[in-house]
C-alpha angles and dihedrals in degrees: 000000000000119000139173122259095276093039093233091117125055109201116236100202113142091207139022120207126191108185118197097204139035091244090054089051090053092051092050093049093047093050097043125092092202138003147159131200115241114209127168091333092233097136116107098208134047098278092117097038129103139176090220128043128348114207118208113188102189093105093060108095111268116235136184119183121184120201105205092188097052092031093230136127126212110205137180110261095232095055116116116248092238092054091047091049094051091051098050092043089056087058092049098260140112142181115236097244145026133197121242089258118050088192096082123100120258094232096046093050092050095044092056099038093245115179153190124215139277139116090231098030126090129215124280093271096059098081092053111115101164143022134194110210142176113222127216087262091059093249119138118229136180113223124197141131088265093056101033105024119204092354090072088077087065095049103056100067095040106150089226089288103118112043145323110282114216100171139015128202118213131196107233135213128201115281114264141187127244135192124202124215127177131208122196132216103007106185108250093223091052091048090054094046091051099029100136093044091049094047094046095046092101142011089271128013130184127186115206119196137166090204087229103113147004098294143069097239099214138010114200111200117189110191130186127219112282097026098069119104123182103289118231122230089235123040123179087337094309124119122234110244118248095191136039119271137201112219085248094057098210092056125090112270094210094103091053124097114260118285137177095086099295111150117229140154117301094248091055095052110030093066116067093222135049120248093230093059133067099231096213142342091270091241092140145085127229137208128174135183133194124211133166116280091237090060098044100096094049092047095046092049090053092049088050088065091064095040091118089062093046101043101066091056097044137096092182142320125223127203118198141160129233127186122244124263140177100241106129099227098031116123086229096051107154096338137084102240146205118212119213108197129189124196102196133196111256095266106116097173091060095037090051089058095052098045095074090055091052092045092049091054091049096041097089088058096059093253119200120198122222106262094227100046139070122285139145101206120142108265093230090054091050093051092046092062090064111071092194096048093112090050090053090050089053088054088054089057092050100045102029105026093160091049093237090155097046119111138178092271093059092040092052090052091048091241100143134124115289116251 
């Protein structure tokens, strides 16, 4: 029995293929009537599932090629983000952002628009400047803005609905150092009154709350060299931490990246968890919603009114910011965004009952759910929040005319090729 990371989804694939070469991959794709690529299995819904063939690419030789003239890196799609980060850092480079977990695959994170945090930093798909793909026909193509023009913005966050991605090319920046400082018990009212100042106080800021009281339990501030001023002991009524914390405060902080103001390489501070540790047992569920930054305070105050319904089902909630982009199916498409994340206890029956209340509160703000996490929103409402959705569906008709890469998840959301 194959399951996702949290074991809340049992995969339905009738067949699993692990090709060892690119030519073998082409033959499998050509012969198959339907397939999906399975990466690190960190999605919490059925986006990566299929009733037909699951493709696992980890037996194809892993490559990473750095172009020191163009300042780009071409990387195998199945490589883990943490492994990719270590390799480019050794060459003096970085990418601007990292997800909380460095364990996820590069391709899966990009395909779903997964993100880190930062008022001026986009999601993990935004540095992508090229893709190598295998089409449903078995043909190999190189996709980039140079080869496909404006349509490339519709290809990067693709939900697995266009082709099989074998390699991604990233624009790189110089390597940089980051320190991580935590503050404890920030009054919720103060956080809302000073929201933009709090969230812009460092390169990356996360608010962790249990929604159970009058405070934001933890503020994680990740600062880069040159932006750090002497940090006060008290900040907006919060107390600077004197010990390391796990986001779920009662858990051991050993798996977490180093805190207490110690500078380290970007890849060892921007994630919340270390690559060499499994951050938890996976016995959890996750939901996440994106709204415009300008609406965040109003929305969070409204959610605060139902905190007594949320808190009993929750491990922890994280609030982050992500900069706007122009990727058609990105949760940050054309708006600076705030992400409201919920790590739930593994109790889907109860969580399923609270999600509609959360989604109804967020609906007036044009809420977009994370593609790889749990939500109950009406499919038409989801599609309506993406102005270029029809254009993406036209791309599906061009690149996958027989709908080889369609699955029940996309069908249920009504994301299929246009007639």
